[in-house]
N, C-alpha and C positions, 0 to 999 in steps of 0.2 A: 504494500500500500504506500504510494508515493506521498511524501511529506511536502505540503505546500505552506509557505509562510506568507501571511498577509499583514502588511503594515498600512493601516488606515486610521486617521484620527477622527472620523465621524462614527460614533458608536452604533447608530442604526445601520449604516452601510457595512460596517465591520461585521455585525451580527448576521446580516443577510448574506454576505460573502461566505462566511463560515458555514452557514446553513446549506447553501447551494453546493459548496465544495464537499461537505460531508455527505450530502445526498448522492453525489457522484462517486462516492467511495474513496475519497482522498482523506489522508490524515492532515489535520490543519493546526497550525500554530498561529494564532491571531494576536496582534499587538497594536497598541495605540502609538508606540514610539519605537525608535531604533535600538534603544538601550537593551531591552530584553532580547532582541534579535541578535545583537552582538554577542551576548552571553551564550545563546543557543548555538551560534556558529562556531564557538570554541569547542563544543561537544559533538555537534551533529551537522551534517551538510544536507539541507533540504533538496528536493528535486527541482523546486521552482520557487521564486519569490514574486509576489504581486505587491507593488510598492506605489503608494500615493506620493505625489511630489510635494504637496503642502503638508509638511509634518512639523510638529513642535520641536524646536531646537535645531533642526537641520533640514535642508531642502533634499527631497528624496533622491533626485538624480545625483546630487553631490555625494550622498551616502553611498550610492551604488558605485560611483566613480572611484571612491576611496576603497571600496571592497576590491574592485578590479586592480587597483594599484598594488594591493596587498596579495594578489594572486588568487582571490576567491572568485571562481568562475561559474557560480551557480546561475542558471538561466533566470532572467528578470523580465517581467511584464510591468510597464508603468501603467497605472490606472489614474488618470489625472484630468482635472478641469483645464489644465494648460493645453490649449488645442490649436494654437497658431502653428503655421508651417515651421517657423523658426524654433518654437518650443519643442515641437516633435522631433525635429532634426537634432536639437541639443540633447534630447533624451537618448536618441540612438548613439550619438557620439559619446555619451557618458556610460554606455554599457547595456542599453536595452536590447532585448531579443525581440520584443514586440511592444506596441504602444497602443493603448485603448483610451479614448477620450470620454469624459463624462458629459452628458448622461450616456449610458450604455445599455446594451441588451445582455442579460445574463447568459442566454443560450449562445450568443456569439462569443462571449468571453470564454465559456467552457470549450468551444471549438478551438479557440486560439490557444488555450492552455494545452489541450491535447496535441495540437500541432507543434508547439514549442517543445513539449516533452518528447515527441517523436524525433524531432531534429537533434535533441541534445543527447540521445542515446548513442553509445559507441556502435560502430558497425557490427552487425551480427556475423558470426562465423565460428569456426572451430576453435579448439584450444590452441593457444600460442605458448611456446616455452623458450626459455633461454637459460642455459646452465640449469640451476635448480629453481628458477623462477617459472611459475605456471600461471598463465593469465586466461581467464574465461570471460571473453567480452560480453556474451549474452547475459551472464550473471553478475558482471562487474566484480569479479572475484579474483584476488591475487593471493598466491601462496609462495612462500620462499622457504625452501628446505622442508616443505610440509607444514609450515607455520602460516596461518592466515594473517595477512597484513591489511590493515584498514587504511585505505587511501581516499583522499578527497576526489571528487569527479575530475578536477583539473590534474591532480597527480596521476590518476588512473590513465587519463587520455595521454598524458606526457609519456608515461612508461610504455603504453601501447604503441605510440608513434616511434619511440626509440627501438623497441623490439622488432617492429615491422620493418625498420630500416637499419637493422643491425650491421649490415655489410658496408654501410657508408657513414661518413661523418656528416651530421646534420648541423647546419649553421644555426646560430641563435635566431636569426631572422626567419629561417624556414620553420623552426620549432614554434616561434611566436605565431606565424601565419596559420600553421596547421592546428595548434592547440588552443590558442587564445582567439584566433579569428583575424582575418585580414583587415577588418574594419577598425580594429584598435590601433592605437599609436605604439609603434615598436619601442620597447625599452629593454636593452640587454640585461639590465639589472633584474628585471622581473623574471626573465628566464633563468638567470643564475640562481636567484633565491629559490625558485620552484624546484630546480634540479637538486640543490643542496638539501631541501626538505625531503625530496623523494629518496635521495641517497641515505639519509638518516633513518628512514622507515624500512627500506629494504636491506640495509647493511648497517644496523645500529652499532655493531662492534668494529666497523671500519676495517674489516679483514678480507672481504670478498671483492671489493673494487669492481662492481658491475659496470659502472659508467665512467668513462675516461673523458677528461677535458682536453681538447686540442687547442692549444694556445692561439688566440687570435682568430679561431674558426668557429668551433662549437663543441658538440658532444657526440659520443658513440658508445654503444654497448660493447664491452670487451670481455 
């Protein structure tokens, strides 16, 4: 059951969104502000976030842009009264996967949610393996030496991309385009931080050295 986070500061609308999503079979974490969501993200990565832009304390798209800068790649749909062409473009530039303007139709929103969730799934396929790492894309499951490793969606997709291209060195730019998406603004530091976090999870003792850094170029499984 996919977990969907809803951040909306109108109590009645928040309640309605939660009702309709639960009715569709989703697990829902509903909040009036970003603070509780930040705590949730430290423990669990949702399948999708629905974010209002007019929030107390922080503008919703700025909150999402900050998540993106910190390597959090959870899919986001903005649900906002900000409906000008410039505002919608701004929303996509700051990390939206889709943008719905208020007032809106709940059935249309549900269809958009399903479409974003379909797009965000890793490609289906058989089991991939590299040394003692086993990746099951359909289940989003990774084991290392028989030990299950919990990865964020971004870390999972990063590992998948590296394993699929194990025979070549992937530049930081290539990894950013394939994992973060070509719409984002490339930042080498973002890739470096994400690779470091992935290494810590699949090789906590720093003895197996699955990923090598090629100075001035990028990364390769080794």
